[in-house]
DOBA-444228 format. One record per residue (C-alpha): residue in one letter; y, z, x. Coordinates in steps of 0.5 Angstrom, whole numbers, plus 500, padded with zeros to 3 digits. Each point is the difference from the previous one (the first is absolute). Last residue first. Layout:
% residues N
AYZX;...
***
This chain:
% residues 1112
R575399929;E504506498;A505498506;G500493498;E502502493;G506504502;A503495504;L499495494;L504505496;L505501505;Q501493501;I501499492;D505505499;E504498506;D500493497;S502503493;L496500495;G501498492;E496494501;L494504502;Q500504493;D501494496;L495496504;M495506498;G502500493;A499492499;L493501503;A498505495;D503495494;A496495503;D493503501;V498502507;S493497502;D503494502;M506503504;R494504504;Q497493502;R507497502;L501506504;L493499504;L502493501;E506501503;A497506505;F495495501;G505494502;A504505504;V493503504;T498493501;P493497497;A502498493;E495496496;F495502505;L502507499;S500500493;R493497500;L497507501;A503502494;I504506499;E498506495;G505506500;G502505505;F505498505;A497504507;K493500497;Q501492498;V503498506;R494504504;S495496496;V504493501;L500501507;Q492501500;T499494496;A504496505;L497503506;L493497497;S504493498;H503499507;G506503503;G502497507;L508500500;D500493497;F496503494;F505506499;D506495500;D506503504;H506500495;I501507499;G499502508;V493503502;R500506505;E495503505;L494496498;G493502498;L500495495;V498505494;D506505503;A505495501;W499497493;L500507497;R507502504;A503493498;L498502493;T503507500;E507498503;E500494495;E500505495;G505505503;N505494501;R502495504;P494499505;S502497507;M500493501;Y497497506;T501493501;A495494500;A499501493;T503493498;E502496494;V505495502;A506498496;G505505504;A498497507;D503493498;P495495497;A500493504;P504495497;L497494496;A501493503;K493499502;R498500492;D505495498;V499501493;K500493497;G506496497;N499493504;P505502505;T496506502;L502506497;P503507502;Y498505494;E505503496;S503507499;L495503504;C496507500;V496501506;F493504499;A497503506;S492502501;P498495495;L494503496;M493495501;Y496505504;E501506495;P497496495;L505497495;R502502492;Q502507500;R502500507;A505494498;F504504495;A500506505;R503495506;L505497495;E502507498;A502502507;A503493501;D505500494;S501494497;D506496497;G497493501;I498495505;L494502505;Y498499507;A493504501;V498501507;L493501503;R499503507;K497497506;D502505506;G497496506;P506498503;R506502497;D503496494;E493498498;R501498492;C495499495;I504497494;V501502493;V505496495;A502503493;Q504498494;R504503494;V498507502;D503506495;P494499495;H495501505;E495494499;A503496506;L497505505;V493499497;A500492501;E503501507;I495504502;E495495498;G504495503;L499503507;E492499500;I498505505;R494500504;F499507502;G498502508;R506503501;L504495497;K497493500;V505495496;Q500495495;H507496500;D497495504;I495498495;R506499495;G500503493;L495501495;V501494496;E496500494;I496494497;R498498493;G492498500;D499505494;R496504505;R506501504;R501496507;R503504506;A505499504;L503501507;D505495502;G499496507;T501494496;R495496504;Y501493497;L494496498;R498492502;A497494497;G497495505;A494499495;R502503493;P494503497;G503507501;Y497507504;R501498507;D507498500;P502499507;V505504503;F508500499;K503507504;E497499507;A500492500;T507500498;L502506505;E497496505;P503493498;R507503499;A504494500;L502501493;Y495504497;G495497495;R499495495;A501505495;V495502495;G502498492;L494496499;G495505500;G498506505;I503507500;L497506504;L501507498;E497505506;G495505497;P500506495;V493501496;G501500493;A497494498;P495498506;L502497506;V500493503;Q498500507;G505498505;R498505506;A506505499;D498500492;V502495495;I504499493;H500493498;I506496496;D499493498;T506496498;N500494495;A504503495;L502507502;P496505502;R499507495;G503506499;I505503505;S498507497;I505505499;A496507500;E498503494;D504505496;G502495494;A505495498;S499492501;V501496506;R498492499;E497499507;V501494505;A496498506;S502495506;W507500500;V505497505;T496495503;T494502503;E503502507;T506503497;P496506497;G498501493;Y500504494;L504500494;N500506495;W503497493;L504504495;Q501497493;A505501494;G505504504;C503506502;D495505497;L494498505;L505501506;R500507500;D493501499;A499495506;L505504504;E495506500;R494496501;P502497506;L501493501;A498498507;E504495504;G503493499;G499500493;C502502493;L501495495;I504502493;R499495494;L507502497;Q501499492;A501507499;R505501505;G500506504;R504507501;W504499506;G503506502;A502499508;D493504502;L496495495;L503494504;M499503507;R493501498;W499493498;T503498506;A495505505;P494498496;T501492502;A503495495;Q498495495;M504499493;V498496494;S504499493;A507501503;G505499495;A505498505;S505506498;D494505499;I497499507;L507499503;R503507498;A494503503;L501497506;A507502500;A498507499;G494500505;D505497506;A496497506;V498494496;T507499497;A503500507;R495494502;D501496494;A495500494;L497493498;A499500493;I495494500;R498496494;A493498498;G498492500;V493502503;T500498507;L507502501;P498507497;L495501505;L504497506;L506506500;E497506498;L492499502;V502497507;A505506501;I493504501;D500497507;F506505502;S505496504;L503497494;T502507498;T498503494;V504500494;A499495495;C500501492;V496495497;T502497493;D494498496;T499495495;E498495505;S493504501;L498505504;G493504500;P498507503;E495496501;R500492498;A506499504;V498504505;A494496501;A503493500;L506503505;F495503505;N496493500;V506496501;A502505506;A493500503;R499492500;H507499502;P499503507;I502507502;Q501502507;V501507502;G505501506;K499507504;P505505501;R501503507;G499508500;T493499503;S497502493;G504494497;S504500494;T500494496;F503493501;I499495494;V499493501;Y501495495;A497494496;L495498506;D496494499;E492501497;P502498493;G503493503;V507498500;D501492501;R508500499;D504496496;V507502500;R503499493;A505494501;G508502499;P505503496;A506503504;T499507502;D502499507;I498507504;E506504502;D500506497;L492500501;L502501508;V494496504;V500504507;E496497505;C496505504;D501501508;S501508498;A505505500;P499505494;L504498494;Q505505497;A506496502;L497494496;L499504494;G506498496;R499493501;E493500497;S493499503;V494495501;I498501507;L496494503;R496500507;A496505499;Q495502505;A497506495;D499505506;E507498502;L503501493;M497506499;Y502503506;G507499499;L500503493;R497506503;E505500505;A506499495;P498506496;Y498498493;S505500495;P501493500;D493499497;M496494504;P495497495;V496495504;Y499493496;A495495500;A501493501;G498494495;A508498499;K499503493;L498507502;V506500505;G504498494;L497505495;L501506504;A507498502;V502498493;L497507498;M504504505;Q506496497;P499503493;S503507504;R497505504;E503498507;V497495505;F496499507;L494496498;G497498506;V496493500;L493500503;Q497493501;G493498499;P501495494;G507497501;A507502503;G503495504;R508500499;A500495495;V494503497;L505507499;A505496497;R496496495;A497507498;L507503499;A502495495;D493500497;S501508499;R507498497;A497496495;D494504498;L505506499;E505496496;G494498496;Y497507499;S507502498;L504504505;R504506498;Q505504504;A505506497;G495505502;C494497502;E496495496;V494496501;A496494496;V504500494;A497494496;D504493500;P495497504;R494502496;R494495501;E502497506;A502507503;Q494503498;R496494503;Q504501507;F498507500;L493499500;V502494505;H503505505;L494504500;P495495503;T495497495;D493500502;V499508498;P501498493;A496506498;D493500496;L499507500;A493504503;T501507500;D492503500;N501504506;C497507497;D495496497;R498496507;L500505506;L500507496;W496498495;R495496504;R499506505;E498504494;E495496497;P497499507;P500508502;L505502505;I498504506;E498494504;L499502508;E505497504;G504506502;L494504502;R498494504;R494497499;N493501503;P497504494;D499494497;G497500493;A499508499;I507501502;S503495495;R495503495;L503507502;L507497499;Q499498493;Q497507498;F506503503;H505495497;R497501493;S500508501;F508499502;A501496494;E497506496;I504505504;T507496498;P498499493;A499507499;D507502502;F501503507;L505505503;D501506496;T493498497;A497502507;Y493497500;E492501500;F497494501;F492500498;L496495503;A493499498;L496496506;A494496497;G492501501;D500505494;D506504502;E502501507;S506504500;A507499502;F506505499;L507496502;A506505500;L507498499;D507503501;S496507501;R497506496;A500496493;T500503494;G499499492;P494504499;N495495501;I495500495;A498493499;D501499507;F495505503;D494495497;V496504495;P493502502;A494500495;L496506499;T494499495;L497507498;G494503498;A499504506;L503495505;H501493500;S504495505;E504494498;G504495504;S505501505;P502506504;F506499505;N499499507;Q506500503;F504495505;F507503501;L506496502;M508503500;A507497500;Q506504501;F499503507;L502506505;P505504496;S499498493;H505497496;S507502496;L501507502;S501498507;R499503507;T500496506;P494501504;A498507503;L494498504;E497507501;E501502493;I498493498;L494501504;R498507497;E500497493;M496494502;P495505502;L497499507;D492499500;Q501492499;H500499507;S494496501;Y501497493;A507498503;G497496506;L495497496;T505497495;S505498505;D495496504;K497497493;V507498498;Q502497506;A493495500;L502499493;L507498502;E497495505;R495497495;F506499495;T503496505;P506503503;D508499497;G503502506;S501507497;L495503496;D500507504;N496505496;R501508499;L494504496;A503506498;L494504498;T499504494;N495506500;V496502494;F497507501;F503503493;G495504497;A493500497;L494502506;S493496500;E502496506;L504505504;E494504503;E498493503;R506499504;R504493500;R503502493;N507496501;A499496494;V505495503;G506497497;V504494503;G508500500;V502493502;V506499505;L503493501;D504497506;E500493498;Q505501494;G501493496;S499505494;Y496495495;R496497506;M500506504;L497504494;L495494499;T498500507;Q499508500;Y495499494;A496495504;A499504506;L498506496;V495496496;T497498506;M500507503;F497502494;P495495500;T497503507;A502496506;G495497505;E504493499;Q494497497;R498506496;S507500497;L500492499;R493501496;K503506496;I506496498;A496494498;D496505495;W507502497;T502493499;E493498496;A500507497;A507499497;L506505501;T501504494;S507502497;R502507498;L508502499;V502508501;E506503498;G505504503;R506506500;Y500503507;S507502499;Q503498507;V507502500;P505495502;P498495496;R497493504;P503494497;R497497494;D495495498;G497500507;P500496507;L496505504;E504504505;L495503505;V504505504;P498499507;L499506505;P505500505;G497501507;A493503501;L495500495;R494498504;Q502504506;Q502506496;W493499497;Y496500506;D504506503;L499504494;Q492499500;T500502507;R505506499;L496503494;T494500503;P502503506;G502507496;E503502494;L497495495;L493502500;E502507498;R504498494;Q495496498;W495506500;L504504496;A501494495;Y492499500;D499507499;V504500494;Y497494497;Q493504500;V494500504;P493499500;L500499492;E494503496;P495496499;L500496493;P494500495;S504505495;P495503496;A495497495;G500500493;D499493499;Q507499498;Y503504505;A496496505;G503493498;Y507503499;L500502507;Q497494503;R505496496;L506504502;E498500507;D500493500;N507499497;L503506504;L498496507;G502493497;L507504499;S500503507;W499494503;G507498497;D503506502;V501507497;A504506500;I507498502;H498493497;H502504493;A494500495;N498496494;L493499497;T500496494;F494499495;L500495495;Y495501495;R494497495;E495503496;D503502494;D506495501;V507500504;R499507503;V505501505;L498505506;L506502504;A499504507;R505504504;L500501508;L506503504;P500506496;G505502502;R506505501;A503498506;L498493500;E503498493;F496494498;P504494497;R497497493;A500492501;A492500501;E500504493;A504495497;R496494502;A494503498;F503502493;A502493499;F493497503;A497504494;A505497495;A499493502;D492502500;R501502493;Q504495496;G495495498;A495506497;P506502495;L502507502;H497507498;R495499505;L505501506;D498507502;Q504503506;R498506505;E504502505;V495504506;P503505504;V495502505;A498507499;S501505506;P498501507;P505505504;Q506496503;V501498507;V507501503;Q502495505;H507500503;P507497500;G506502505;Q502506504;E505502495;D495500494;A495495497;A494500496;I495494499;T495501495;T492499501;R495500495;L497493501;S501501508;E495506499;H494495498;R494503498;R503504494;V504494498;I494496499;E496506497;D506499494;L499493499;A492501499;R502505495;A504496497;F495494499;V495506498;A505502494;E501493498;D493497499;L501493500;R496495496;G501493502;Q505496503;M505503505;W506495503;M502502506;S507502503;T503502507;P507503501;V503501507;N507503499;Y505499506;A506496496;A499505494;S507503502;G503506497;P503502506;D503495505;L502502506;Q496506500;D494496498;L501496506;I500506504;W493502497;L497494501;R502500508;Q497507501;Q494498496;A499495505;F501504506;S495505497;L504506497;P500507504;I496506497;R505506500;A496507500;P495496505;R493498498;P495501505;R496493501;R494497497;G498494505;I504495503;E497499506;S504499506;R501493503;P500499507;A493504501;A497497493;P496495504;S499494496;Q495499494;K505499495;A504495504;L494496501;Q499500493;Q507497498;L499495506;L494498498;L503498493;A506497503;R495495504;K496499494;E506498496;P502495506;S493497500;L496502505;G497495505;A504502506;L497507499;R493497501;E502496506;N504506503;I494505499;E495494503;A505500506;M499508501;
***
């Protein structure tokens, strides 16, 4: 026995697998009954695999998604009559090729048709110029591949023979998957060669009669899976697939549509032989097969793209472990749902060991058909995706190289050349060894992905395999997926933003230079108040002297508690000239918040005005009143202010509820002003309408930028800022050429009737700019700019000039001397198109948070990507992706991504869809948990919209799991002090806003009564309410087909199976039936019916309804 064990240990994984196959064939038959020829019942059931394909065909009739075409070039003299005879013999031999699928109230069943000639379409292209013939031949082949089959009528096998020259043909064999699988196609090609050769020689068929037919297999399978075998297999899979099944959400070019269309394309690439050899060596070292290694790599890349660590991939197995099935055409292939846990960032070797274990376990339990497993697991159903997995992997041996037969040379055609334009899942990888290399075919859903996205995925997959081959001990998050040239583009080219900014010059010095150059020019005006550059310079000098006399200087923080007037500019510049940093304190803020800010800042001085003294919170600070400053001429304060000295500290909201102070040095502020002066641009000829509170850092652009370039500030007072009509008048009267505001302020202006100003450059920032608002603003000024940036990187970090179009608004590219990186949770740079956290580096990065070293260390991290020693990056917490042209799109907050019933949902995607409705001006969606364990999506809307109409609108554009369960209409959103939507303050929805089917509601008319009875009969329930969901009550796909059949019998007409998935409640289905009937009636007839109905009294209607119910 020891010798046997030693010999077994020396076998390669491939040889061990082959040995297992041979042992399986020779194992005792007792536990597994022979298939054999079986008596044919009147109703021949479908196999489980056929049953699922039939249901999919009912859901999407006329789809070519499950066509299985194969093509080959034939060179030589072809005897077409002999060729057709060979095809006919193949169909005679294999019943599956001449079987149709009939259906009745009991469901579908097989009908084996008598042998008949295979339909062969013939095309002759010899009349075309020689250079056009191949392309035309492929066009015919692709058209054939895309032609649907009618399962009820047949035939389920067709052929196409295109003659491109006297002795050159393109032959295509096309079948429905319900009749064949990949193994079958190889088998049919082999039989075709043998039969054609024999018939050419005048010999009879050399092929022995088949021991069994597919019908025998289907009957045997049903028997096998009704006893203990079923229980053992089910127990295994229920344990492997326990809990909510993850829905793979690969970053795509479009959101997942509500209904999967199965439209697709194929992209081909090749893994170099050198890398493939290294992968095979690694597999042998780990006692795994190359398939297992490729699967582990595939799951690694899916994880790196999606951020999901719980992954299920569908893997095809031939499922022909019995010898009598090896020579039989039919649909035997089974798809196994291989689930692996990639959490904890294991090494690749560790993942491979896990994948090996799960794969071997799955192979040992491969007899359970996926269709039976789905019935048992009853996963959440959606028409938008497959129930168990959304990505697949197949290792196949595609024929390669030429072969010869009876005067013909045969050359296979790669299946991507004749792809029917379909995809059965989001993404499927078909891998096949080809001339020492590994051919990779990526079949992808074009609803989700464009070709460049899949081309990039293919590049990253090959780079990942090279990384694995180089060092399989690296952790999954460390393995490189970016080829060197792509990494250089992301890190260097996309951040090529160098600008020679005067960062060694303090802010106030930039202003002083303008004051010296143009002392009489107007610097700021507010109503009747006006200050020239010279006056502003003199007054701020006077304040600086007073502050220095009281101990202000570099490192000191001075509070600014002032109203919106020119005095505010005096205060700001005076503090800077004193060498100190200003801390804005908005008089409208609560006293408690102001008190905390003073305490945190350890300020000893506050600059204020006599009229505000009563509002100042109690503190030990000395108050310097602007009204009482000695403005007599005096010497300019000479303070040595360096680029790293603080210019200001802005307090922003903190997650703990207490604000945190962001420390901005002169270097960062000066760089920002230089960058924005260049783009979007500002010069001395401009007038800036300033509307933002000093406590919001974007006021730096409105107040300091104009003063450093010699422009004029038109300062809106507090009352004007809050009044759309008054603000509109100010914009015109001041002759404003630039105005910056949040989306909320721009909406206020538009809603007040503002029609724009032709010369105005509109700057919008502080929150995401919706496309709908952008389109309104584009007509209101000369330019529209979208600005993005957190306070921690000095006001704005990226800009984009917005143009008309349908694409989502981008934040553009980094400002001067700014770096932006998109990284995953482990800090790895992500490819274009893949969402991750947005990190910002460069000269604009703040010093950190005031007196919060732990938080500073958490949010300001070392820059591991750039060349500057000691540089840091700020972690924004924003979810973003880089587009392929280098521009950046912010998708939302990472903490706005929610997980609901196993689905990962980006709330911004739902908001964007709702905002497309013409009656919705703005939409905000949050996930609430008002009762423990009851998580639900709630939409908050501004506009005159009806909840039912919105729900229907959203249902046409979003998968079911992304539909809000409540819609709340508001006149306005609660806002933070900075004008952003305060999501935490949104009200809980009342009961009327929530869509629920928890309460039983009886049928309201005869039609609903009939439907409710049919629902209950099929489900085996005593009663069903009109709002009860068929699938929530235990319905599954097969029961759905029975229900639709009974509904058709009760109501007449054709009803698509998809209708039940679209409207799974009695009330919804009745409404859908009504709409379908209305669509089938012309407008005049419908108008006549409505005329009659409108003339009936309530009593007449009740009598008619009662009569209708009695008749039914």
